[in-house]
C-alpha positions in Angstrom: 18.5 10.3 25.2 19.4 7.1 26.9 17.3 5.3 29.5 18.1 2.6 32.1 15.6 0.9 34.4 16.8 -0.9 37.5 14.8 -3.0 40.0 16.2 -2.2 43.4 15.3 -3.0 47.1 13.5 -0.2 48.9 16.3 0.2 51.4 18.7 0.9 48.6 16.2 3.4 47.2 16.1 5.2 50.6 19.9 5.3 50.5 19.7 6.9 47.0 17.2 9.4 48.3 19.7 10.6 50.9 22.6 10.5 48.5 20.7 12.7 45.9 19.1 15.0 48.5 21.0 18.0 47.3 19.8 17.6 43.7 16.3 16.4 44.6 13.3 17.9 42.6 9.5 17.5 42.9 8.6 13.8 42.4 5.7 12.7 40.2 2.7 10.8 41.8 3.7 7.3 42.7 7.3 8.1 43.0 9.5 8.0 46.2 11.9 10.7 44.9 13.2 12.4 41.8 16.6 14.0 41.3 18.6 15.7 38.5 22.3 15.2 38.0 24.6 16.5 35.3 24.4 13.2 33.5 20.8 12.2 33.9 17.5 12.6 35.8 16.6 9.8 38.3 13.1 8.8 39.4 12.5 6.0 41.9 9.0 4.4 42.1 7.3 2.6 45.0 7.5 -0.7 43.1 11.3 -0.6 43.3 11.8 0.4 39.7 14.3 3.3 39.2 14.5 5.2 35.9 17.7 6.8 34.9 17.1 9.1 31.8 19.5 11.5 30.1 22.7 11.8 28.0 24.7 9.3 30.1 22.3 7.4 32.5 24.9 4.6 33.0 27.0 7.1 35.0 24.6 7.0 37.9 22.9 3.6 37.2 26.2 1.7 37.5 26.6 3.0 41.1 23.5 1.1 42.2 23.1 -2.0 40.1 23.2 -3.5 36.6 20.3 -3.4 34.2 19.2 -6.9 33.2 19.7 -7.8 29.5 16.6 -8.3 27.4 15.9 -12.0 26.5 17.3 -13.1 23.2 14.8 -13.8 20.5 14.7 -16.7 18.1 16.9 -17.0 15.0 15.4 -15.7 11.8 13.2 -18.4 10.2 13.1 -20.5 13.3 9.9 -21.0 15.3 10.3 -19.9 18.9 8.3 -21.8 21.4 9.8 -20.1 24.4 9.1 -16.6 23.1 5.6 -16.5 21.5 4.1 -13.6 19.7 4.2 -10.5 22.0 1.2 -9.6 24.0 -0.3 -6.2 24.5 -0.5 -4.3 27.9 -3.8 -6.0 28.6 -2.2 -9.4 28.3 -4.1 -10.1 25.0 -2.6 -11.6 21.9 -2.7 -9.0 19.1 -5.7 -9.7 16.8 -5.1 -10.1 13.1 -6.9 -7.6 10.8 -7.6 -9.0 7.4 -6.1 -6.3 5.2 -2.7 -5.3 3.9 -2.4 -2.6 6.5 -2.5 -4.9 9.5 0.4 -4.5 11.8 3.2 -7.1 11.9 3.3 -9.1 15.2 6.8 -7.7 15.8 5.5 -4.1 15.9 4.2 -4.5 19.4 7.7 -5.2 20.8 9.5 -2.6 18.7 10.0 1.2 19.0 7.0 2.7 17.2 4.5 5.5 17.0 0.9 5.1 18.2 -2.0 7.4 17.4 -5.4 7.6 19.0 -8.2 10.2 19.5 -10.9 11.2 22.0 -14.2 13.1 22.0 -15.6 11.9 18.7 -18.8 10.5 20.2 -19.4 13.3 22.6 -21.9 16.0 21.8 -20.1 18.6 23.9 -16.4 19.3 23.6 -13.6 19.0 21.0 -11.9 16.1 19.2 -8.4 15.5 20.5 -5.8 13.4 18.7 -2.4 12.4 20.1 0.5 10.6 18.5 3.2 9.2 20.7 6.6 7.7 20.1 7.7 5.0 22.5 11.1 3.4 22.4 11.1 -0.2 23.3 13.4 0.5 26.2 10.5 2.4 27.8 8.0 -0.4 27.8 8.7 -1.5 31.4 8.4 2.0 32.7 5.1 2.7 30.9 3.6 -0.5 32.4 4.9 0.6 35.8 3.1 4.0 35.4 -0.1 2.2 34.6 -0.3 2.8 30.9 -3.2 0.9 29.3 -6.3 1.5 27.3 -7.8 4.8 28.6 -11.3 3.3 28.4 -10.3 1.1 31.3 -9.2 4.1 33.4 -11.2 6.7 35.3 -10.6 10.4 34.5 -8.5 11.1 37.6 -6.2 8.2 36.8 -5.9 9.3 33.2 -4.9 12.8 34.3 -2.3 11.4 36.8 -0.7 9.0 34.2 -0.7 11.7 31.6 1.3 14.0 34.0 3.7 11.1 34.6 4.2 10.6 30.9 5.1 14.3 30.6 7.7 13.8 33.4 9.5 11.0 31.5 9.6 13.3 28.4 7.7 10.9 26.1 7.8 12.5 22.6 4.2 13.2 21.5 2.1 15.5 19.3 -1.3 16.7 20.4 -4.0 18.3 18.2 -7.3 19.8 19.4 -10.1 20.6 17.1 -12.6 22.8 19.0 -16.2 23.0 18.2 -16.2 26.2 16.2 -13.7 24.7 13.7 -15.5 21.3 13.8 -18.8 22.9 12.8 -17.3 25.0 10.1 -15.7 22.0 8.4 -18.9 19.9 8.9 -20.9 22.7 7.1 -18.3 22.6 4.3 -19.1 18.9 3.7 -16.3 17.3 5.8 -17.3 14.1 7.5 -16.1 13.4 11.0 -14.0 10.6 9.5 -12.1 13.1 7.2 -11.5 15.4 10.2 -10.0 12.6 12.2 -7.9 11.5 9.2 -6.3 14.9 8.8 -5.8 15.3 12.5 -4.0 11.9 12.8 -2.0 12.6 9.7 -0.7 16.0 10.9 -0.1 14.8 14.5 2.1 12.0 13.1 3.9 14.4 10.7 4.6 16.8 13.7 5.9 13.9 15.8 8.1 12.5 13.0 9.7 16.0 12.7 10.1 16.2 16.5 12.0 12.9 16.8 14.1 13.2 13.7 16.6 11.8 12.8 15.2 8.9 14.8 13.0 6.7 12.6 10.2 4.6 14.2 10.0 0.9 13.3 6.4 1.4 12.4 3.3 3.7 12.9 0.1 2.3 14.3 -3.2 4.1 14.1 -6.2 3.0 16.1 -8.6 2.1 13.2 -11.8 4.2 13.0 -12.5 3.6 9.3 -11.2 1.4 6.4 -7.6 2.2 5.5 -8.7 2.8 1.9 -11.1 5.5 3.1 -8.4 7.1 5.2 -6.1 7.2 2.2 -8.9 8.7 0.0 -9.4 11.4 2.6 -5.7 12.3 2.5 -5.8 12.4 -1.3 -8.6 15.0 -1.3 -6.1 17.3 0.6 -3.1 16.4 -1.6 -1.5 14.4 1.2 -0.1 10.9 1.2 0.1 8.1 3.8 3.4 8.0 5.7 5.7 5.0 5.4 5.2 1.9 7.5 1.7 2.8 8.7 -0.6 0.1 10.1 -4.2 0.2 11.2 -5.8 -1.9 13.9 -9.1 -1.8 15.7 -8.8 -1.7 19.5 -5.1 -1.1 19.0 -4.8 0.6 22.5 -5.3 -2.9 24.0 -2.2 -4.2 22.2 0.2 -1.4 21.7 1.7 0.6 24.5 2.3 3.5 22.1 -1.4 3.6 21.2 -2.4 3.2 24.8 -0.2 6.2 25.8 -1.7 8.2 22.9 -5.2 7.3 24.1 -4.4 8.5 27.6 -2.8 11.8 26.4 -5.7 12.5 24.0 -8.3 11.7 26.7 -6.6 13.8 29.3 -6.7 16.7 26.9 -10.4 16.1 26.2 -11.2 16.1 29.9 -9.3 19.4 30.4 -11.2 20.9 27.6 -14.5 19.8 29.1 -13.5 21.3 32.4 -12.9 24.6 30.6 -16.3 24.4 29.0 -18.0 23.7 32.3 -16.4 26.8 33.8 -17.5 28.8 30.8 -21.1 27.5 31.0 -21.3 27.9 34.8 -22.4 24.3 35.4 -20.9 20.8 34.8 -21.0 19.7 31.2 -21.6 16.0 30.9 -19.7 13.7 28.5 -21.2 11.4 25.9 -24.5 11.9 24.1 -27.1 10.7 26.5 -30.4 12.1 27.8 -28.5 13.9 30.5 -26.5 15.6 27.7 -29.8 16.7 26.0 -30.9 18.3 29.3 -27.5 20.1 29.7 -27.8 21.4 26.2 -31.3 22.7 27.0 -29.9 24.4 30.1 -27.1 25.9 28.0 -29.6 27.4 25.6 -31.7 28.8 28.4 -28.7 30.5 30.1 -26.5 31.5 27.2 -28.8 31.4 24.1 -28.7 29.2 21.0 -25.6 31.1 19.8 -23.6 29.2 22.4 -24.3 25.8 20.7 -21.6 26.1 18.0 -19.0 26.9 20.6 -19.9 24.1 23.0 -21.3 21.3 20.8 -21.0 19.3 17.5 -24.1 20.8 16.0 -25.1 18.0 13.6 -25.6 15.5 16.4 -29.2 14.5 17.0 -28.8 16.0 20.5 -29.3 19.5 19.1 -32.9 18.8 18.2 -33.5 16.8 21.4 -32.3 19.7 23.5 -35.2 21.8 22.4 -37.7 20.1 24.6 -35.7 21.1 27.6 -35.5 24.8 26.7 
């Protein structure tokens, strides 16, 4: 699937809206209009950016403008003072991790897979892991949609951006480990680190199969433990690390693919928490604070202790702290 992004004047976009009125479809939040033609889908945003996406996007894009060519990079082996090492979506220079699985600086400007998770530090709710493939031609669009580290976004913005990412057909794989399964594995001796390892591994495997025969130029996992520990966890389940995998702490601040994964995984976690709140009959708080202890006590009072394995990660200290609120 090809993609072209044009920067156009708003009056031109209004002309486009009229021109494509017969093929117009519901537009995502932040868009002026969206339309579907035989050759591609078209989405115009309030910033003036227009995305043409499909089997032949140039058929429609060429009617309205010309996509600007990407800047040329330096010749191999020559230092480039005009084009320094790429910066992440937060405008930060990628940090260097002192291990052999640190990402190459070129990864951040290449087509790659990013993987991140949510819900690991929350007493209530599941762990969610998302792996996302981003083609380098999509970088400008993702920035336009507001993709950045989900920790810098409020839940309503996360949900909105996640819906926009679905609209642009970003390839991804999402896995959800709900509390019943989490507690079963924990009782079998699995650490949370091993659970996350296997979730990331299978999400990446699923995504590689989904985008085949396309091969990413690299895979970046937001580092939550030493790479050697990650690899040992894989070995215990007769699995091996995929090719071209890198690890980096705070990777969502540097890689748009990891940032997109953090948004999709967080959006899924928020939806799961909303379901638990409806099931409980009251709002279930996130995190592992004193308010969470009180909510757990209320859950026990209203639904009994048998509800804890369904709603919570039982080995957290909050389980014992909740007793004083029963």
